[in-house]
Steps between C-alpha positions, in 0.01 A plus 500: 500500500642835390839343425647807344418706798664243732819513294499866551480451867791270490699761312430751775171648379168494664234251427244762589569878518630587852529139604881449526544239780747483789597178685345646816186599330457151348573328825252679701222499238528124435527364840280202549506157670682233297299217362471201730702202387508141617571150368173496322498840332859566407545843333774442249413833323456761767348840444753782421231762509598848596243773508541815283602805695215709634457850657263596788155546329147597624191486298242738646139587454431160352222218558671205632385150473740319747446141369357376814151627433565859642454831333635837581376808338729813463770268631888512510755231457860539565781266397873504568795246476274271289230467775180655577562722804156663561149487374204711603300808459590852390664557831767229451843642572730538198876580531606826343740328253232260345406520139127586501270347237155665484229224499196724490230322302708187476521166672782291655491122531760244595688366204276259302615135544424222250503149659482324164718612213716332240688817398857425413419131448272570211637847406423726202559446211287184532704262287573134563870591587361679800255225623667410821209458753403138465753213538238262344710195489363335819183540720744556792773765460526637855878534427471799256507863629307771314783747561728310268291595211430859587630749234534845684478686163140380442311835408204380712672595813523873405145495362369347815647777702420798283122382427414292793713624798650156555785501749531122584394186326523129525631320198357143482572209279216404261221258573573211263641292804346379825830632666621777281797627718605779711360856470699822566394833628659804339509875561401675172818683462736543191789251543746298288447171686195329664704477822507888516117492470435225773291635782724485806371263769210371292433122536482282201182356370410163336277509194256210488216446259193284478218449260502508122844620420719208643266234385479651144870547469596152628198294403557617142840323526328177613640533858382566851315733585231478244219537740442695831539182704833447323608842600415438871690166489816659361466785758463271795789276406726799439412631850571151643839492340575859628413393857738211478775729364434753773518244783829386342633847490464518871683174562867463583588423139291716271411379142664615181357855422190497282392854379128404453477324834680778660231749396224270622666446831516888524127500464455224772719713721284805440772701345373492138146616423250314285334677216250261339347553146143362545150598360231272628360505858505131530872487400582782739361289776675198385834684512425625858434134603835404341682774681378384834593141430862600439523796738551793278286814452373650182570874508296599202281344223562678179223567250255323735201596285268291716631609833177666572327161542731415805572855615425402869756200474759721352446763787519240760815347357669847456567439127507796266333501158680670219226567244419682197216756489307351211695241286282194436401236253834452319500136601262279680633543846456871459129478381355546844692821573306805622597863517374517868767244603733750673214682680347171625847396645530843664154462657601154636806651668739332264826644363442650154769567238460640146783361292595536141669179336535726199751757373222749417267443794785581740487856369149543638450309817351811645225490236448131548454561869247765421301270269481239780404756749223627282358155431483436869328830573251422218394185698469698821837434664644806642863522464698823535758640252756468762420138555526414119853664499602234743427232239796624300741611780501344834316178421747387226786610722352268773491199253865569389616528866621857485216680671716586793721710252262636238140504384362774723598843607632483850810660667791268480381315179679548165405811326334337197214717397314657207372852446195476270370799303137414622313216685695179410170330461400724206572391155629854425771486767864420444820486701659851525794387712627168630761469787667178595703506824436876491674541171298679231526247219207613277375863447247560212625855479867431480622305199831405674276312754305286260663170486505351151664176376729488212245251344222774508413646163453834675143606580396852569548570873737214545858607517660746248319473175655716230 
């Protein structure tokens, strides 16, 4: 992403005007707890993320949606050293040396977070040479890691920031396999390597899939699974083997290292989070039963178009549902989708997330949340604007295991936020400014702060277009 600008930075220039970094600035702005490691979740490729330098900044006179369901009118938010320092009303104290941004008539939200993306693994241009999201060679490929396919120069990253206010995202393997491999959580920053984008302290995820995709891919090759019962049989045997490997890991003489079983043991140890692609309500419940059999927890069901049918069960189990606003009918297991899905989950007290699974939809998650909100209100479910913002900020952060660091606007959290030129739930609103760790990385009014990939053709408003 923006490789020429990065080369300029290395040559002593500035990636963004006025953003020359010092070692002290970088160290203070990027401080975060290191990722937990163990026998079961070895981190062979650690994060080298360093926040871009920031200056003390306050946004004043702005309507604030804090990501936790709260709203502050005529509010003030102050950030320094990469963190949110203060948030409150017009009387919030601001140091005299702070840069002041007038937010009158505008809105601030936490940075938008997408829990389900394939950017970098299926980058633009969409050609076969770039198709790196599915290792569709076996129904069980827990050994692969999505980060090893991420191309940092994917134009989708900069478009997601400029159009959608995306500050963090989880990159998942595809859904061809029952066990697709590890996911990776990224900060949406320009970088030359994926390690420099990796969200510091974020746990890994495991992508699993059920339903039509695995049985279609492998049944078509005349091998198991060709049915849903075949899928459950392979799943259960894989977990049995993982339990055996895990018990041997704790023995005096551990077994030979196995990358796939290492990831599965990390799930059983509670260190790696399970993100399960699944559509039908009956299958969601089957997966919950299986998780209890083997002693792991599903963090989130993705797509989950029939989650509304078992909303009470999902609420009781504490499992998030990452859903679309209104995608349906593109295959049989999506036939019973309804646009009120998110609202019914919310009404039941379950964790709701609006996700993309698409390089275009990631640019308008705010609008997708607005559609789901409107459909709920149309059937008489009262949900506030501030609560709907939680669907694309704190809830995805919770499912990704990073909610202690980002996802809402609280003192001490990372200063990841978006200034919108109007209500973010309006189709007419767009990001005006985006800060990540307090660094201004996008400004619609400043061409030098409009990230653009070398692989962009150059659209009006995106970078310097001559």
